[in-house]
C-alpha positions in Angstrom: 0.0 0.0 0.0 1.7 3.2 -1.2 0.5 6.6 0.1 1.9 9.6 -1.7 1.4 11.9 1.3 3.6 9.7 3.5 6.3 9.6 0.9 6.2 13.3 0.3 6.2 14.0 4.0 9.5 12.2 4.5 10.9 13.5 1.2 10.0 17.0 2.3 12.6 16.9 5.1 15.4 17.8 2.7 13.9 21.1 1.4 12.8 21.9 5.0 16.4 21.5 6.2 17.6 23.8 3.4 15.0 26.4 4.1 15.5 26.4 7.9 19.3 26.8 7.5 18.7 29.7 5.1 16.1 31.6 7.1 16.8 30.7 10.7 20.1 31.1 12.5 22.2 28.6 14.4 20.3 26.9 17.2 16.8 27.8 15.9 17.4 26.1 12.6 18.8 23.0 14.4 15.9 23.0 16.8 13.3 23.3 13.9 15.0 20.4 12.0 15.1 18.1 15.0 11.5 18.9 16.0 10.3 18.1 12.5 12.3 14.8 12.5 11.1 13.8 16.0 7.4 14.7 15.3 7.0 14.6 11.6 8.3 11.2 10.6 6.5 9.3 13.4 3.3 11.2 12.6 3.6 10.1 9.0 4.1 6.5 10.0 1.1 6.6 12.4 -1.1 8.0 9.6 0.1 5.2 7.3 -0.8 2.6 10.0 -4.2 4.2 10.5 -4.9 4.1 6.8 -3.9 0.4 6.7 -6.1 -0.4 9.6 -9.1 1.4 8.2 -8.7 -0.2 4.8 -8.0 -3.7 5.9 -9.8 -4.2 9.3 -12.7 -1.8 9.4 -13.8 -2.7 5.9 -13.7 -6.4 7.0 -15.8 -5.6 10.1 -18.4 -3.7 8.0 -18.6 -6.5 5.5 -19.0 -9.2 8.2 -21.9 -7.3 10.0 -24.0 -6.8 6.8 
């Protein structure tokens, strides 16, 4: 199961790192990058798992009750 938004979210880290180093100074750019890595990638993984669950398990539950 391929989700474009999950792929683009993780691929977007590279331009984000370039933009933060260009517009923010020193510790602020480093902090912004680490916050996006710590929060962004796990959030993308959780959204992927949620979609997988909804497609595979909830659909099966709805089909079994009808």
